[in-house]
C-alpha positions as CSV (number, residue, x, y, z in Angstrom):
1,X,-10.4,-2.6,-15.6
2,X,-7.3,-2.2,-13.5
3,X,-4.0,-3.5,-14.8
4,X,-3.2,-7.0,-13.9
5,X,0.0,-8.0,-12.1
6,X,2.3,-8.9,-15.0
7,X,4.3,-11.2,-12.8
8,X,3.9,-13.6,-10.0
9,X,6.2,-14.5,-7.2
10,X,6.9,-18.1,-6.0
11,X,6.6,-18.9,-2.3
12,X,10.4,-18.5,-1.7
13,X,10.3,-15.0,-3.1
14,X,7.2,-14.1,-1.0
15,X,8.9,-15.5,2.1
16,X,12.1,-13.6,1.2
17,X,10.1,-10.3,1.1
18,X,8.4,-11.0,4.4
19,X,11.8,-11.9,6.0
20,X,13.5,-8.7,4.6
21,X,10.6,-6.6,5.9
22,X,11.0,-8.1,9.4
23,X,14.8,-7.8,9.4
24,X,14.7,-4.2,8.2
25,X,12.5,-3.3,11.2
26,X,14.9,-5.1,13.5
27,X,17.8,-3.3,11.9
28,X,16.0,-0.1,12.3
29,X,15.6,-0.7,16.1
30,X,19.4,-0.8,16.4
31,X,20.6,1.6,13.7
32,X,17.7,4.0,13.2
33,X,17.6,3.5,9.4
34,X,16.4,0.9,7.0
35,X,18.5,-2.2,6.4
36,X,20.6,-1.8,3.3
37,X,19.7,-4.3,0.6
38,X,21.8,-5.2,-2.5
39,X,19.0,-6.1,-5.0
40,X,21.4,-8.0,-7.2
41,X,21.7,-10.7,-4.6
42,X,18.1,-11.7,-5.2
43,X,16.0,-13.2,-8.0
44,X,15.2,-11.1,-11.1
45,X,11.5,-10.8,-9.9
46,X,12.7,-9.1,-6.7
47,X,15.0,-6.8,-8.7
48,X,12.1,-5.4,-10.8
49,X,11.0,-1.9,-10.0
50,X,7.7,-2.1,-8.2
51,X,5.6,0.2,-6.0
52,X,4.7,-1.3,-2.6
53,X,2.9,-0.6,0.6
54,X,3.9,-2.4,3.9
55,X,1.2,-2.6,6.5
56,X,1.9,-3.6,10.1
57,X,-0.7,-5.1,12.5
58,X,-0.3,-5.8,16.2
59,X,-3.0,-7.9,17.9
60,X,-5.2,-7.4,14.7
61,X,-5.0,-3.6,14.9
62,X,-3.2,-1.3,12.5
63,X,0.3,-0.4,13.7
64,X,1.7,1.3,10.7
65,X,1.3,1.6,6.9
66,X,3.7,3.3,4.5
67,X,4.2,3.0,0.7
68,X,4.4,4.6,-2.6
69,X,2.1,4.6,-5.6
70,X,4.8,4.7,-8.3
71,X,7.7,2.3,-8.8
72,X,11.2,3.9,-8.4
73,X,13.5,1.2,-7.1
74,X,13.9,-2.6,-6.9
75,X,11.0,-4.4,-5.2
76,X,13.3,-5.9,-2.5
77,X,14.7,-2.5,-1.5
78,X,11.2,-0.9,-1.6
79,X,9.9,-3.4,0.8
80,X,12.9,-3.0,3.2
81,X,12.5,0.8,3.2
82,X,8.7,0.8,3.6
83,X,8.8,-1.8,6.4
84,X,11.2,0.5,8.3
85,X,9.1,3.6,7.5
86,X,5.8,1.8,8.6
87,X,7.4,0.8,11.9
88,X,9.1,4.1,12.7
89,X,7.7,7.0,10.6
90,X,4.0,6.6,10.4
91,X,2.9,9.8,12.1
92,X,-0.3,8.1,13.4
93,X,1.7,5.9,15.7
94,X,4.6,5.9,18.2
95,X,7.6,4.0,16.8
96,X,7.5,0.2,17.1
97,X,9.4,-1.2,20.1
98,X,11.7,-4.2,20.4
99,X,9.0,-6.0,22.5
100,X,6.5,-5.5,19.7
101,X,8.7,-6.8,16.9
102,X,8.1,-10.6,17.4
103,X,4.3,-10.0,17.5
104,X,4.0,-7.8,14.4
105,X,2.0,-9.2,11.4
106,X,3.5,-7.9,8.2
107,X,1.5,-7.5,5.0
108,X,3.0,-6.4,1.7
109,X,1.0,-5.0,-1.2
110,X,2.7,-4.9,-4.6
111,X,0.9,-2.4,-6.9
112,X,0.2,-2.4,-10.6
113,X,0.6,0.9,-12.4
114,X,-2.5,3.1,-11.8
115,X,-4.9,3.7,-14.7
116,X,-7.1,6.7,-14.9
117,X,-10.9,6.0,-14.8
118,X,-13.4,7.7,-17.0
119,X,-16.8,8.6,-15.5
120,X,-19.5,11.1,-16.1
121,X,-20.7,11.5,-12.5
122,X,-20.2,10.2,-9.0
123,X,-22.9,7.6,-9.6
124,X,-21.1,6.4,-12.8
125,X,-17.9,6.1,-10.8
126,X,-19.6,4.1,-8.1
127,X,-21.1,1.7,-10.7
128,X,-17.6,1.0,-12.1
129,X,-15.9,0.1,-8.8
130,X,-14.9,-3.5,-8.2
131,X,-15.1,-4.1,-4.4
132,X,-12.3,-6.2,-3.1
133,X,-10.3,-5.7,-6.3
134,X,-9.7,-2.0,-6.9
135,X,-7.2,0.2,-5.1
136,X,-8.1,3.8,-5.7
137,X,-6.3,7.1,-5.9
138,X,-8.6,10.1,-5.6
139,X,-7.4,13.7,-6.5
140,X,-9.2,17.0,-6.4
141,X,-7.0,20.1,-6.7
142,X,-4.3,19.7,-4.0
143,X,-6.2,17.0,-2.2
144,X,-5.1,13.4,-2.7
145,X,-5.6,10.1,-1.0
146,X,-5.5,6.4,-1.7
147,X,-7.0,3.2,-0.3
148,X,-5.5,-0.2,-1.0
149,X,-7.9,-3.0,-2.1
150,X,-7.6,-4.5,1.4
151,X,-9.6,-1.5,2.8
152,X,-12.7,-3.0,1.2
153,X,-12.7,-5.5,4.1
154,X,-13.6,-2.6,6.4
155,X,-15.7,-0.6,3.9
156,X,-17.4,-3.2,1.6
157,X,-20.0,-0.8,0.1
158,X,-18.7,1.4,-2.8
159,X,-20.5,4.5,-1.4
160,X,-18.7,4.1,2.0
161,X,-15.4,3.3,0.4
162,X,-15.5,6.5,-1.7
163,X,-16.8,8.7,1.1
164,X,-14.0,7.6,3.4
165,X,-11.4,8.0,0.7
166,X,-12.6,11.6,0.1
167,X,-12.3,12.3,3.8
168,X,-8.8,10.7,3.9
169,X,-7.9,13.1,1.1
170,X,-9.0,16.0,3.2
171,X,-12.3,16.6,1.5
172,X,-15.9,16.4,2.9
173,X,-17.4,13.0,2.5
174,X,-20.2,14.4,0.3
175,X,-17.8,16.5,-1.9
176,X,-18.1,16.2,-5.6
177,X,-16.9,18.3,-8.5
178,X,-15.8,18.0,-12.1
179,X,-12.2,18.3,-10.9
180,X,-12.3,14.9,-9.2
181,X,-9.9,12.5,-10.8
182,X,-9.8,8.8,-9.9
183,X,-7.3,6.2,-10.9
184,X,-7.3,2.5,-10.0
185,X,-4.8,-0.2,-9.5
186,X,-4.6,-3.8,-8.4
187,X,-2.3,-5.4,-5.9
188,X,-0.5,-8.7,-5.3
189,X,-0.8,-9.3,-1.6
190,X,1.6,-11.1,0.7
191,X,0.7,-13.1,2.7
């Protein structure tokens, strides 16, 4: 089973994270860098070191997504930096414009630490997956990719989820080898 989120956030803290993400994108439009954040001005929950992904949507279409799998800085600062990066440094998209900012939908995923999975075969791995719950990190040699739990909405079948994750990692969709390593994590999602 994936780790559970050891903490929860109240509505004020969740709203603060969404506000900081939005403000950091606005700051980035003017200053071309993430908004500086003093973590000590916020609640203890928002000061904890947490790994996050910030996903941007515009008119229900993906507009950017950047994050990290390992915690290395306070949650509030991680969100500010990843919101900026999702808006301006996701190579799949042109940078967000000032006209788009008011229409952006911001989604924040706070990750649990990843735990390695044990499996004897691809079929065994597929049986263990928890659709809608598991975020996965797949690694084979120098190839690595991750899907957040929210990707299950587009790929609800474990076989499809795993095949597309392999392709995201730069492998063939039908690739399998004993060198494949998979870890899973859970997320606290905002909103």
